[in-house]
C-alpha positions as CSV (number, residue, x, y, z in Angstrom):
1,M,-0.5,-19.7,6.1
2,I,2.6,-20.1,8.3
3,S,3.0,-17.0,10.5
4,Q,6.5,-15.5,10.6
5,P,7.9,-14.3,13.9
6,G,7.9,-10.6,14.4
7,P,6.3,-7.7,16.3
8,S,2.8,-8.0,17.6
9,P,0.0,-7.4,15.0
10,L,-1.4,-4.0,14.5
11,L,-4.5,-5.7,13.0
12,T,-5.6,-9.2,12.3
13,L,-8.1,-10.5,9.7
14,R,-9.8,-13.8,10.7
15,G,-11.8,-15.8,8.3
16,V,-12.9,-12.8,6.3
17,D,-15.4,-13.4,3.4
18,K,-16.6,-10.8,0.9
19,S,-19.0,-11.1,-2.0
20,F,-20.6,-8.6,-4.2
21,P,-24.2,-8.2,-5.6
22,N,-23.1,-9.4,-9.0
23,G,-22.3,-12.8,-7.5
24,V,-18.5,-12.5,-7.4
25,T,-16.9,-13.8,-4.2
26,A,-13.7,-11.8,-3.8
27,L,-12.5,-13.2,-0.5
28,A,-13.1,-16.5,1.3
29,G,-11.6,-17.4,4.6
30,L,-8.9,-14.7,4.5
31,D,-6.5,-14.8,7.5
32,L,-3.9,-12.1,7.6
33,E,-1.8,-10.4,10.3
34,V,-0.3,-6.9,9.7
35,R,2.5,-6.0,12.2
36,E,3.3,-2.6,13.4
37,G,6.2,-0.9,11.4
38,E,6.4,-3.5,8.6
39,F,6.2,-3.0,4.9
40,L,3.8,-5.7,3.8
41,S,3.1,-6.4,0.1
42,L,0.0,-8.2,-1.2
43,L,1.0,-10.0,-4.3
44,G,-1.3,-12.0,-6.6
45,P,-3.2,-12.3,-9.9
46,S,-5.7,-9.7,-11.0
47,G,-9.1,-10.1,-9.4
48,C,-7.9,-12.1,-6.5
49,G,-9.2,-9.7,-3.8
50,K,-6.1,-7.7,-2.9
51,S,-7.8,-4.3,-3.4
52,T,-11.0,-5.6,-1.7
53,A,-8.9,-6.5,1.4
54,L,-7.5,-2.9,1.5
55,R,-11.0,-1.5,1.3
56,L,-12.2,-3.7,4.2
57,I,-9.3,-2.6,6.3
58,A,-9.9,1.0,5.5
59,G,-13.6,0.7,6.6
60,L,-14.8,1.5,3.1
61,A,-16.7,-1.8,3.0
62,A,-17.7,-4.4,5.6
63,P,-16.9,-8.1,5.5
64,D,-19.8,-10.6,5.0
65,A,-18.2,-13.0,7.5
66,G,-15.2,-13.1,9.8
67,Q,-13.7,-10.2,11.7
68,I,-11.0,-7.5,11.6
69,D,-9.4,-7.0,15.0
70,W,-7.4,-3.9,15.8
71,R,-4.9,-3.7,18.6
72,G,-6.5,-1.7,21.3
73,G,-9.9,-2.2,19.8
74,E,-10.0,0.9,17.6
75,R,-9.0,1.6,14.0
76,P,-6.0,4.0,14.0
77,E,-5.5,6.9,11.6
78,I,-5.3,5.5,8.0
79,G,-4.0,7.0,4.8
80,F,-5.1,5.6,1.5
81,V,-3.3,6.0,-1.8
82,F,-5.1,4.7,-4.9
83,Q,-3.8,3.6,-8.3
84,D,-5.0,6.9,-9.8
85,A,-3.8,10.1,-8.1
86,T,-7.5,11.3,-8.0
87,L,-6.6,15.0,-7.7
88,M,-9.0,17.8,-8.1
89,P,-8.0,19.4,-11.4
90,W,-9.3,22.8,-10.4
91,A,-7.4,23.0,-7.1
92,S,-3.8,23.7,-6.4
93,V,-1.4,21.2,-5.0
94,F,-1.8,22.9,-1.6
95,E,-5.6,22.6,-1.8
96,N,-5.5,19.0,-2.9
97,V,-3.4,18.1,0.1
98,W,-5.5,20.2,2.4
99,L,-8.7,18.3,1.5
100,P,-8.7,15.6,4.3
101,L,-7.9,18.2,6.9
102,R,-10.5,20.6,5.5
103,L,-13.1,17.8,5.7
104,R,-12.2,17.6,9.4
105,G,-12.8,21.3,9.9
106,Q,-9.3,22.6,9.8
107,S,-8.9,26.1,8.3
108,R,-6.3,26.7,5.6
109,D,-4.1,28.6,8.1
110,E,-4.4,25.9,10.7
111,A,-3.5,23.1,8.2
112,A,-0.7,25.0,6.4
113,P,2.2,23.7,8.6
114,R,1.1,20.1,8.1
115,I,0.5,20.5,4.4
116,L,3.9,22.1,3.8
117,D,5.6,19.4,5.9
118,A,3.9,16.6,3.9
119,L,4.8,18.3,0.5
120,G,8.4,18.6,1.7
121,R,8.6,15.0,2.6
122,V,7.6,14.0,-1.0
123,G,9.9,16.5,-2.6
124,L,7.3,19.0,-3.7
125,G,7.9,21.8,-1.3
126,D,8.2,24.3,-4.2
127,F,5.0,23.2,-6.0
128,A,2.3,24.1,-3.5
129,K,0.8,26.7,-5.9
130,A,1.0,24.5,-9.0
131,F,-2.1,22.8,-10.5
132,P,-2.3,19.1,-11.5
133,R,-2.2,19.9,-15.2
134,E,1.3,21.3,-14.7
135,L,2.6,18.1,-13.1
136,S,4.1,14.9,-14.4
137,G,2.5,11.6,-13.6
138,G,5.1,10.9,-10.9
139,M,4.6,14.3,-9.3
140,K,0.8,13.8,-9.3
141,M,1.3,10.5,-7.4
142,R,3.6,12.4,-4.9
143,V,0.8,14.8,-4.3
144,S,-1.5,11.9,-3.6
145,I,1.0,10.4,-1.2
146,A,1.3,13.8,0.5
147,R,-2.5,14.0,0.9
148,A,-2.4,10.6,2.7
149,L,0.6,11.6,4.8
150,V,-1.0,14.9,6.0
151,L,-3.2,12.8,8.3
152,R,0.0,11.4,9.9
153,P,-1.4,7.9,9.6
154,A,-0.3,4.9,11.6
155,L,-1.2,2.7,8.6
156,L,-0.7,3.7,5.0
157,L,-2.7,1.6,2.4
158,M,-1.4,1.8,-1.1
159,D,-3.3,0.1,-4.0
160,E,-0.9,-0.3,-6.9
161,P,0.1,3.4,-6.7
162,F,3.0,3.2,-9.3
163,A,1.4,0.8,-11.8
164,A,0.7,3.4,-14.5
165,L,4.1,5.1,-14.2
166,D,7.2,4.6,-16.4
167,E,9.9,2.3,-15.1
168,I,12.4,5.1,-14.2
169,T,9.8,7.1,-12.3
170,R,8.5,3.9,-10.6
171,L,12.0,3.0,-9.4
172,R,12.6,6.5,-8.1
173,L,9.3,6.5,-6.2
174,N,10.1,3.0,-4.8
175,R,13.3,4.4,-3.3
176,D,11.6,7.5,-2.0
177,L,8.8,5.5,-0.4
178,L,11.4,3.4,1.6
179,A,13.0,6.6,2.8
180,L,9.6,8.0,3.8
181,Q,8.8,4.9,5.8
182,A,12.1,4.9,7.6
183,D,11.5,8.6,8.5
184,L,7.9,8.2,9.6
185,G,7.9,4.7,11.0
186,A,4.5,4.0,9.5
187,T,3.1,0.6,8.7
188,I,2.6,0.2,5.0
189,L,0.3,-2.3,3.3
190,F,1.0,-2.3,-0.5
191,V,-0.8,-4.0,-3.3
192,T,1.3,-4.8,-6.4
193,H,1.4,-7.2,-9.3
194,S,5.2,-6.9,-9.6
195,V,7.4,-9.5,-8.0
196,Y,10.5,-7.2,-8.4
197,E,8.8,-4.3,-6.7
198,S,7.4,-6.4,-3.9
199,V,10.9,-7.8,-3.0
200,Y,12.6,-4.4,-3.3
201,L,10.1,-2.7,-0.9
202,S,8.9,-5.3,1.5
203,S,9.8,-6.7,4.8
204,R,7.2,-9.4,4.1
205,I,5.2,-10.5,1.1
206,V,1.9,-12.5,1.2
207,V,0.8,-14.2,-2.0
208,F,-2.9,-14.5,-2.7
209,S,-4.7,-17.4,-4.3
210,Q,-6.9,-17.1,-7.4
211,R,-10.3,-15.6,-6.6
212,P,-11.8,-16.0,-4.0
213,G,-8.7,-14.8,-2.3
214,R,-6.9,-16.3,0.6
215,I,-3.2,-16.3,1.6
216,V,-1.2,-19.2,0.2
217,E,2.3,-18.1,0.9
218,D,4.1,-15.8,3.5
219,I,7.6,-14.8,2.4
220,A,9.9,-12.9,4.8
221,V,12.3,-10.4,3.1
222,A,15.2,-9.5,5.4
223,P,18.2,-8.4,3.4
224,P,21.6,-8.4,5.0
225,G,22.4,-4.8,3.9
226,P,20.7,-1.6,2.7
227,R,18.1,-1.6,-0.1
228,D,20.1,0.4,-2.5
229,E,20.8,-0.2,-6.2
230,E,23.3,-2.9,-5.3
231,F,20.5,-4.7,-3.5
232,R,18.6,-5.0,-6.8
233,V,21.5,-7.1,-8.3
234,S,22.4,-9.1,-5.2
235,A,22.1,-12.9,-4.8
236,F,19.7,-12.4,-1.9
237,Y,17.3,-10.2,-4.1
238,V,17.4,-12.7,-6.9
239,E,16.7,-15.6,-4.5
240,R,13.7,-13.8,-2.9
241,C,12.4,-12.8,-6.4
242,R,12.6,-16.5,-7.4
243,A,10.7,-17.6,-4.3
244,A,7.9,-15.0,-4.9
245,S,7.8,-15.9,-8.6
246,H,7.5,-19.6,-7.9
247,A,4.6,-19.0,-5.4
248,L,2.9,-16.8,-8.0
249,E,3.4,-19.3,-10.7
250,A,1.8,-22.0,-8.5
251,V,-1.2,-19.8,-8.0
252,M,-1.5,-19.1,-11.7
253,S,-1.4,-22.8,-12.5
254,E,-4.6,-23.2,-10.5
255,G,-6.4,-21.8,-13.5
256,V,-7.9,-18.6,-14.7
257,A,-9.9,-16.8,-12.0
258,S,-13.6,-17.1,-12.6
């Protein structure tokens, strides 16, 4: 992988391997830098180890070989948004967002300002008392994002969070996510199968090989103007989509992942 110039890395994966008890090797020799403040998308075929990489970074699993180095030597605060909103159906929106703070010993009253701030940032300030059954799919995902943001993470990991949503909702949440990052300055690591989504959102895209996963392409995305609706039809956007598509097609031509 050719490293692109930019800020110093927040974390670096060096030669990371990961296999599972069923004999599947998800990652082999994965090298990856994540730079502070960037929006980095992981793009690749199903089963190529993208989600596994996120779980290793989050500390939810340990690599079998290689290492994950954090700047300063310690893992910073991390927020994780999964593909499914994973909300507690019996709890209100407020209580769902409170969960990570409650697990850290914060009372409802202590946590309230941060909870309401997080809900306001995702446009759900008026829905604190609502229950998941009363929300649309897009609103449920906003609650999940608020629950991750309430920790005020330095790094936000997002594993295909919009994959199950309709196209209109997905486009709206793409736009809102960019606004959130600009406001918070967080580093975002985003897993997606969509070339178009990755180019719209990212400052950089890395393309994974077939399983076992490793990085085969590193694509910088630095548009000359704002990422608005005009950006989606610009020559720059089309060219970057073409570059990402060609890299993905080359990966797919390697054969079906075993």
